[in-house]
N, C-alpha and C positions, 0 to 999 in steps of 0.2 A: 461562465466558470467551467474550467476543465475538470475532468474526472480521471483520477489516476488510480488504477488498480495495480496492486503489487502482490506478486507471489513471492513471499519472503523465504530466503534460504539462509543457512548458517554462514555460507561464504559468498554466494552470489544470489541475486534476486532478479526476477523478471518484472519489468515495468511496462504497462500499457497506458497511454494517455489518449483519452477520447474528448472530443469537443462537446459542447452543450447538446448538440444534435445527435451525439452518439457515434460520430465518425472517428475512426482511428487517426490520430494526429502523429503519434510517435510510439515506437516500441524500442526498448533498449534492455540489454542485460547489463547489470551494474554490480560491482562489489557491494555487498550489503553494508559494509562500514562506510561507504561513500554516498548512500542514498540521501542523506540530509543535504548534501551539496547539490544534488539533483533538484530538490525542492527549492532551495535558495535561488536557483537560477531561473525559476519559472514564476509566472503570475499566480495569484491566489487560485487555489484549486481544492477540490474535495479529494482526500486520499483515503483509499479503502484497502484494508488488508485483513487477513484471517488471524484469529488468535494463535499465537505461537510464542516461543521464547524471545524472538527478536522484535515482536510487535510493539511492546510497551515502551522500550527506550526510544525507538524510532518514532512512535506516535507522539510521545512527549516532546521530542525535538521538533517535529513537524508542526505541532501546535504552537510552539514558541515562535515559529516563523509565520504564524498567522494562518496556517492551513486548517481547513475543516476536516478533521480526522475521524474516521469510523473504523474501529477494530471490531470486526464482525465475528460472532460466535461460530465455531466450527460446524455446529449443527445447522445453522442458517445457510452457510456457504454451500453445504451439500445440497440444500434445497434449490440453490441458485444454479447448480450444475457443476460446481467445482469438484474435480476428482470423480465425476460421474462414471459409474460402472467400472471403476478402476482405471479409467483413461487419464492417467496423471500426465499432464503436460504443463510446464511452467508458463509457456506462451498462452496456451488456451485458458488456463486458470486466471492469469492476469487480465486477459481480454474479457472474460466473464465478469470479473469483479468490477472493472471499469464500466462495462455495459450496464450492469445492474445499478450502479451508482447514477448513471445518466438517465435511467428509466424510472427508478423508484427511490423513495426516501428510506435508506437503510438505517436500522437501529445499530447502536454501538454498545459494546460492553463498557463497563466503567474503566476509564483510563486513569490510573492513579498518578498523582503528581509526586515528583521527587522519587520516582521509581529507581530503585537501585538494582538494576538487572545485572546479569553476568557479562553483558556486552557493552563495549564502549564504541560509540559511533564517532568517527573522526571526520571533521569538516575538511574538505579538500584544501582549504587555505592552510590548515595545520599540518598537512603532509600527507 
């Protein structure tokens, strides 16, 4: 199973995909509204992101595609090194999330079903 770490942003997000052994397989910057299309084109994977406004609608749609989704509490991702000492880097943070997923079993906050967030995620086939 692959491990996909995502540093979510309002407009663009950074994605890091690691193999089961933790090797980086792919890195890509993607419009946040098209992330679900990225999941749809891949084999089953664990998807890891930090709690934020965009996390729940994306998590729900990734779950609908059969992905194992973990929305990790902001306090826990800090312990993993995300945003460590103010060194904010989208690439670094996505890499750290994917690496943590490949190494340990991360807990997720509750992902509500039927989440009516402020964001609409568009599947690439829809435009």
